[in-house]
N, C-alpha and C positions, 0 to 999 in steps of 0.2 A: 842572413838579413831578416828572414822570415821569423826566426827564433827571437832576435832583438826586438822586432815589431810587437810579438806577442807580449814580451816582458814589459815593454813600455805601456801597452794597452792595459795590462794588469795593474800597473802602478797607478795609472790615471783612475781607474775604476775603484782602486783602494782609496785614493784621495777623496774621489767623489762619495764614495761609501762614508768615510769618516766624517765629511762635511754634512752629509745626510743626517747622520746620527745626531751630530751636535745640534743641527737645526731643529730636530724633533724635540731634544731635551729642552730646548729653550721655548718650545711652545706651551700655552697654558693647558693644564690638565682638565680632567672632568671634576666637578665639584658637587657637593651635596651638603645639606644641613640637617641636624636634628637636635632633638632636646631630651634631657633625662633628668629624673628626681633620684636623690639619694636618700633613703629613709634611715640608714644608719647614722648614729651619732658621730659627728666630725669634730675631731680635736685640733687638726691641723691640716695644711695642704702641702703637697710635695710636687714640684715641677720636674718631669721627666720626659718631656715630649720631643725633644730634639728640634727640628724646624717648626715655627708656628708661633703666633703671638698668644699671650695669655692676658686676660683680664679677670682679677679676683675682687669682688666687691663685698665688703662687710655690710650686713643689713641687721637692723634690730628686730627682735621678736619674730625670728625666721624659724618656722616648724621644719622646713625640709630643704636641703641643699638643691639648688636648681642649676643645671649644667647645660649649656648650649655650645655646640661645636659646629664648625665649618671644616670640611675635609677636602682637599684637593690632592688627586691622585692621578698616576699614569698607569696604563695596563689594567689589571683586575681591580675591581671594586673592593676595598678592605671590609671585611665582615666583622660584626660584633663591636662591643664597646672597647674604648681605648682608655677608660679609667677603671680604677678598683679601690676599694676601701680595705686597708690592712691595719688592724689594730687601732681603728679611729683615725688613720691618716688616709686622707683622699689623694690618690696618686693619679696625676694627669700624665698619660704616656702617650707614646707616638703610634704611627700606623705603618711603620716598615719603610723600605726604600722607596724613593721617588713618591713619597706621600707626605702630607703636611697637615697638622690639626691646629686650628686656632680655637682657643676656649674662652668662653664668657662663663663665669661661674660666680653664683650669689651663695655666700656662707654667713653664718652668725657673725656678728661684729666682734672684733677683737681675736679672731683666729690667726695663729701664726703662720706664715707662709716660707717655705725654703726651697732650695733646689736650682736647677738651671736649664736652659734650653740653648740650642746651638744658634739659634736665630729667631728673630721677631721681637715686637714691642712688648714690654711688660707694663701692665697698669694695675697698681694696687691702691686700694681705697678703704678706709675704716677697719684696719686690721691691727693685730698685735705685732710681735716681732717679725721683721721682713729681712730675710737673707737670701738673695737671689742673684743669678748671674745669667747674661745672655751674650752669645758671641758677637752678634751683630743686631743692634736694634735699640731705640730708645727706652729710657725706664721712667715712668711718672708715679710719683707717690703722693697721696693725700690722705691726711687725717690718719697717721699711724701712731699708735699708742706704745708700741714697743721699740726696742733698739733696731737700727737699720744698718745694713751692711749690703751694699749693691754694687755690681761691677758690669761694665760693657765694653766691648773693643771698640765698637763703632756705633755712636748714639749720643743723644743728649741724656742728661739726667736732670729731672726736675722734681722737687718736693715741696710740698706746702703743708702746714699744720702738723708738723712732726713733733710728737710729744713724748718720746721714748727716752731711753737712757743711752745716748751715744748715736752718732752718725758717721758711718763710712762710706764714701761715694768715689769710685774711680772709673775712668773711661780714658781710652788711648786717644779717640778722635771724637770730640764733641764737647759742647758747653756743659757746665754744672752750675745749676740755679737752685739754691735751697733757702727755705725760710723756716726754721724751727719755731715752734709754738712755745717751747720752753727752754730756758738755759741749759746747755749740754756740751759735752765733748763733741767736736767735728772735725773730721779729717776728710779733705777733699784733695783729689789728685787727678790731673789731665794732662796728657802729652800734648795734644793740639786742640785748644779751645779755651775760651775764657771761663773764669769761675766767679759767680756772684753769691755772696752769702749775707743775708739779712737776719740778724739775730736779736732775740729779746733783751730786755735789761738784764745785766748780770755782770760778774767780775771775770774777765777772760785773759788768759795768757795767749797773745796773738803772734803767730809765725807765719809769714806770707812770702813766698819766693816765686819769681817768674824769670825763666832764663831769656825770654824775649817778649816783652809786654809791660805795660804800666801797672803801677800798684796804687789803689786808692783805698787807704784805710781809715775808716771813721768810726772806729771803736778803740777806746784807750787800752792800752797794752798794760796789764797789771802782772808784773813777774810773780805774784803770789795769788794770782786769780783762781777761783774755784773750778774753772773749766778752761780747756785749751781748744784754740782754733788753729788748725794747721791747714794751710792752703798751699798748694804747689802746682805750678804749670810750666811746661817747657816752652810753649808758644801760645800766649794768650794773656789778656788782661785780667787783673784781679780786683775785686771790689768786696770789701767787708764794711758793712754798715749796720746801724741800728735800725730794728724794724718799728 
């Protein structure tokens, strides 16, 4: 009987231990912020930072790249920088396990940005080509001169003043709201969320499909149009209109 009591007691303590660990992991960690300047010439930006949001802002007449970061961590404080420059590519890295870096970076206007994060919002403005992915988080685009290809599993995608050569936007859970500044090909896909597209004057081949939702198409479908608008959603309304 005594042996059984000891076994039950150990099992209870194990459950408490597991619960305690989980509770600790949910607690906010320690945080700090810092700033850095990058004197090397930067030709592009690459996202490699795991969890953490990223804001990249293009600036006219910028002499030096400016980088601000917010670091949240559990355990030992991470040491040293989390970015590097490799052949003109500014790589924004992570800070290890149980650690998150959020970046705000000012770069010369028109710089292309590529890469991915595991989670966190992505905000891109006044840049060249943008090809980015996040596992969870919204994506905001403004004044983009290059082609756009963006994807998130959970989050809204919003784009304004998109002037590049082609747009691809995909999210599993979230709305997509795009307003290209120039006529171009646009592909939009969302599993759960609405899709709204406001396009400038042009000739378009329009294909819109919603498994469960209304469709409001205010742009003439020209089978021989110069550009193609493809909008697909499984659950959500579709609106395509002239800007």
